[in-house]
N, C-alpha and C positions, 0 to 999 in steps of 0.2 A: 443667570439672567432672568429665567422664568420666576424664580422665587422673589427676585427684586421687584419685577412688575406686579406680582401679587401683593407684595408689601405696600407698594405705592397705591394700588387700588384700594386696599383696606384703609390706608390713611385717609384717602379721599372720601370714602364712604363714611368713616367716623366723623370727619369734618362736616360733611353734609348733614349728618344726624344732629351734631351739636348745634349747627347753625339753624336747623329747623326747630329746635327746642325753644320754648319760651324761657325768658330769663328767670332763674330760680327764685330770686328775691321778689320779683313781681308776682309770681305764682303764689308764693307764701303769703304775701300781703293780701292778695285777692281772695284766697281760699281760707286763710286761717285767722288773720288778725283783723278784728273789726270792732265796731261799737253799734249799739242800737238803743232805741227809745221806746218805752211802753207807756201809754196813757193810763191814768188812774182816775176813774170817774165815780161820781157820787151814785150810790145805789138808788135807782129811780123809784124803788118801792117805798123808800123812807120819806114820809111827808113831814115829819117833825122829829128832831133829835131828842132822845130821852136820856138824860144824865144818869138817872138811877139804873137804867137798863145797861148803859155802857159800863157802869161800875160793876154790876153783877156779872156781866160777860167777862170782864177782866179777872174778877175773882174766881169765876168758874174755871177759866183757862189755867190759872196757876195754883188752883187748890187753896185759895185764901178764904178763910171763914171770917164772918163779921165778929168783932169783939163782943164781949158779954153785954155791954151796955146797949149796943145796937141790936143784938139778938133779942134782948128783952122787949124791945119796941119794934118788932119786925114789921115789914111792910104788910099792907092789908092782904087778905087771902086772895083777892082778885088778881094780885100781881105775884103770887107765890108759886114756887115749884113744888112738885111732889117729893116723896122721900128719895126717889131715885134721881131727882134733878132732871127729869126728862120732859116735863110738861110745863110750859110757861103760858099763863093766860094772856100775856101780852107778847105776841110773836115778835114784835120789833126788837125786843131786848136781845134776841139772838142773831140779829142781822148785822153783817159787815157793812160799815158805812161806805167803804170805797172798794171798787172792783176793777179788774183789768182783764182784757180779752186774751185767751190762750188757746192755741190750736193743738189738739192731741189727735194724732192719726187723721188729720184733716177736719176734725170736728171742733167747732168753736165753743169754748166754755167761758163763763164769767167767773174769774177766780180772785180770791183774796190773797194778796202778797203779804207774807207774814215772816218777819225776821225773828220771831219768837218761837218758831218751830221748824222742823226739818223734813216734813213729809209732803210729797205731791200726791194728794188723794182727790178722787172725784166721785161724784154720784155715777153709778153705772146701771146698765139695763139688767143687771143681775138682781137688783132690788125689786120689790113688789111695786106695782103701779101706784099704790097708796103711798109708799115711802118716797117714790120719785116725785110725786105731786107735780109742782110747777117747775121743777128743775130740768135743765138740759142734762141728759144722762149719756155717758160715754158707752158706745156699743163697739166692743172689740171686733165683732164679726164684720163690721163695716169698714174696718181699717185694713189696708193692704200691707201695712208695715208692722202690725202687732205681732209680738212673740210672747207666748205664755212662759212664766217662770214656775215650773212645776215645784210644788211644795212650799212656795214662798207665800207668806201672809203678813198682814199688818194689823195692829190694834192700837188705836189712840184712845186714851181715857183721860178724863179731866177730874178735878177734885170732887165734883158733885156726882160722879158716876156716869155722866154723859160721855158719848164718844162715837167712834166709828170703827168698823172692822171689815176685812175682806181679803181678796187675793191680789196678786201682783203680776204684772207683765211688763214688757219693754215695748216702747213705741216712740215715734218721732214727735217731739214737742217743739212747737214753733211759737216763740215769744218775740213780738216785734220784728218778725222776719228772720230772726236767728234761730237755728235749729240744733237740737241734740237728737241724734238718730236712735239711740238706744237708752232713753231715759226711763227709769223705773216709774211706772204708773200704778198707784195703789187704788184699786177699784172696790168701792164699798159694796158689800153684800148685806150689811146691817148698819143702820145709823139710829142714834137716839132721836126722839121726837124733837128735841131742841134744834137739831140740825135740819130736820125735815121742814121746820117752820120757816127757815130763812130761804124762801123760794127763789131769791135772786142770786144766791151764791151757789155755784155748781161744784165748788171744791176749793182747795187751798194749795198755794205754792209756797212751801217752806223755804226760807232763806237763812236760817240759822246754820250751825255747823252740823255736818253729816253724822257726827257721833251720837246725836240724839234721834236719828231716824229710827222708826219703830219696826221696820221690816225684819222678819225672821225667816230662815235661820241666819241670814247675813244682811247687815245694814247696807242700805243703798245710798249713793251719792245724791246730793241735791242738784237741781238744775244748774245753779251757780257753780258748784264744784265741777260739774261736767264741762261747762262751757268756758270756764275761767281761762284755760290754756289757749283758747282761740280768740281772746279779747285783746285789743290794743293795750289795755291796762287791766290788771286783775282786780277790778273794782266795779261796784254798782253804786249809784247815788239815788237818794230820795229827795225830791223837790216837791213837797206835799203842801197842799193848801187846806183851808178850812171851809171852802165853799163847794165848788162842784168839780174841781179838776186837780191835776197834779201829774207828775211824771216820775217814772223810774228810768234811769239810763244806765246801761251796762257797757263797760269797756272804755269809758271816757269821763272826764270831769269838765263840765261846762262852767268856766270861770265867770261867765256873765251873770250867773245865778246868785252870786254871793259877794259880800264885801270883804276886801282884804285877802288874806291867805287862810287856807285851812289850817287849823291846829289839830295835830294828830295825837291820839291817846292809844296806847297798847291795850288790847283786850285780853281778858282771861277767858279762854274758850273751854276750860276744863269741864264746865257744866253744859257745854254745847251752845251757849248764848253769846251774843255780842256784849260781854259783861265788863264792867270797869268800876273802879272805886269812885265814891261820891261822898266826900267827907265834909263838905261845906255848902252853904247856900247864901243868897243875898236877897233881901227884901228892900225895895226902893233904894238900892245902892249900899245898904248896910250889910257888911259881910258877917256871917255867923258860922260857928262850928255846928255841924250836925252831930249831936252827942251820941246818937245811935250809929250813924255812919254806915248803914247797910250798903253793900254793892248794888249797882243799878245795871239794867240792861236797856238797850235801844230796841224798841219793839213797834214795828209798823202795824202790827195786828191789834194794838190796844189804842183806844181813843183818848185816854186821859194821861195826865202826868201823876202817877201814884208814888208819892214820896213817903219817907218815914213820917209817922204820925206827929212827931215833935216839930217837923218842918211845916207840915200843913197847919198845925195850930199856931205856930209863929207867924205864918203868912196871913191867916185870916184874922189874927189879932189886930192887924192893921186895916181891916176892911170894916167900915161902919155897918152895923146891922147883920154881920155874918154870924151864922150859927151852924153847928154840926147837928143836923136834923135827921135822926134815923128813919123817920117816916118818909122823908124825901130821898133818903139813900146816901146822904153825905153833906158836905158843906154847901149851904145856900146863902143868898144875900139879896138885898134889893137890886133890881136890874139897873137902877140909876146910880149905884154906888161907884165911887171913884176907886178903881183897882190899881194897886201898886204893881210895879214890875217885880218879877221873881227870876232869879238865876240859880241854876243848880250846877254843881261841879261834875264835870266829865273828866276824870283825872285832875289835871291842873287847870283845865279850861273851864271857864264859867259860861254856861249856855243860858243866855238871857231870853226871857219871854216877856214882851211888853205887856203892861197891865190890860191894855185894850184887846189883847188876844187871849186872855185867861178864861173868859166866860165860855162854857160849853153850850148851854142852851137854856131857854126859859123853862121853868117848871110848870107854870100855869098858862092858860089861854090868854089871860090879860097881860102877860109879859111883865108882871110886877116883881116876881121872884125868880132868880136865876141859879142854875146849878154850875158850880165851879169846875173848870177843866183841871184844876189842881185838887187832888184828894189824898187822904191818908191811906197807907197801905195795910191798915188793920192789923198792925203788929207783925207783918211778914218780915222775913229777913232779906227781902229783895225789893228794891225800888224799881218801878217799871216806867220808863220814860217813853210815852207814846205820842200820839198825834199833837197834843198840846205843845210839846217841844218841837216836833217836826215842822209845824206850820210857821215857826219862827226861825228855825235853824236849817241850813242846808247840810245834809249829812252824807258822807262818803264812807262806804263799807269796803275796806281793802282786805281782800282775801289772800293777797300775796304775802304781806307782812302782818296780817291779823291785827288791824288797827282801825280806829274810827277817826275820820276827819270832820271837823265842824267849823262853821262860820255863820255869822248872821246873814240872813237872806236879803237880797236887794228888794 
């Protein structure tokens, strides 16, 4: 009888515990699955966009060199870099056009979101005051959540020899109110002068695949890879504009932002990029084969649409007065020219860019000559689809099945 009463008591206690517990599904939804939005704002330091600078920045990033004809008529010395590629007389050529706020260990940084790289690195107080300059620098000593990673280091280098290097720690990263508690933070202890000159960018949030992260001895996961499991959907989207704003949204797809349905293309991440085939293009509705047919990547860290050279030539052949001017840095044309539409293949999907969205910026103060947002890739084996495409196309990056979804923007 005694044992029976004990059993009854245990059952009652267990029932009370179960009743007192929150519903498991509700807890999971509240704590784990979510979505969030991050603003993307125009860098306030940039007073006038520079097409040639945007071209050089993209070429530096991917190690692309000007073809012989362009090299023979290099830009004037006042705009040149030194042998190490570290000094630019025009600082704005190194500046990111758009930035987003990120909190690291409670400290707010203005960061460049970049789907063409996989490191989250910041200026740090380990740099000299001269190197920090006007940047916000991360101070690990002021973070209560920082943990050092003994022996870990990073080194990012670009084709012209510029780059950044330093040590690594773990800290809480808050983007749009969503946090990763032990995100690898790469703290610069050395940066090339080209990075120092972009005083409004405090670092970079890489959103390509983690396999090209540069941390040694062990590569670290990107912010997206770390937070993906906690999202409603394993996706982030880019709704970017060409003026002063735009948004990245993680975990959900806002169907009010685009026309029709998204068309998905599988990506090849073997090189660490959101990479896909691009074998054809259209100019004013006329479809043509891209005879070179280099693969392309979707890169939010590049301002231009850098296509195979034969594609750029075919496009500008339809623009009255257009010339490939090495002195100006690429294809330019009269600002009052009628620009045809261009579409580039993303797998089987044709991503259309209306002609009135092709121009990147005027070249001169009088606004008579304009620099095109479509440029040749200087013989590279990679096409780089940057902001010229993103301002016309809504893009979803799906990390779950490694695909890109695209549709024309509303």
